[in-house]
N, C-alpha and C positions, 0 to 999 in steps of 0.2 A: 445457456445457464450451467449445464453439465461441464463444458470446458472450464468454467470459471470455478466450479466446485474442485476440480481436478488440479487446478492450478494452485488453490489455496491450501493445498496439503504440505506445503514447505513450511519449515519453521519460520523463515524469514525470507524478505524479497528486499532486491537492490532497487535503487532510484529507477533505472531503465526498465525493469521488471513491472515495478508499480505503475510507471508512465504508460507501459504498454496494456496493462489490466484495465486501468481507469480510461484510457484513450485520451491522454493529454501528453504534454512535453515534459521532459527531464527537468527543464528550467521550472515548470508550474510545480512540479513535485518537490523541487528543492525550496521553491517559496511557500508552499504549504509547511514544510518543516520549519522554516524560519518563522513562520507567522504562528506556529504552534497549532495549526488545524491537525496535523497528524505528527505522532511522535515517532523519532528514530533513534537508534542507538549506533554508537561508533564501534566499527570492528576493524581495528587497525586504522587504516585512513579512509575506510569506506562508511557511508552511512547505510544502514540496514532497518527495514520497517519490519517489525515482527508481525507474525500472522495474525494474531489476535488484535493489534492494532489496525490493521489493513480492513479485517473484517468489521470492526468497530465504525471505521471510516465508512466503509461501503453500505453498511446497515443504515448510518445516520444518513447519509446521502440519498438513500433509497435505490441504490443501485442492485442490492439483493434484499431479500426478505430475512427476517430473524427466524432462524430455525433451522 
C-alpha cells in the first residue's frame, strides 16, 4: 500500500502507468476511458488520467480505502 501512495503523488498518469498501477492491460484502460468508467484528458496526442480521477476509481473499485 505504501508504494501505491507514493505512486499517486504525481498530478497525472499515462495509460501505461494506470495499467501498471491497476494491474490490467493498456487496452483495457483505453476501453475504460471509451466506456466513461474513468475520465481522461488530452495532452497533445496523449491521454492522461488526473490523479484525483485515478484515486476516485481506485476507491470506488475497493482497491484503496478512502482517506
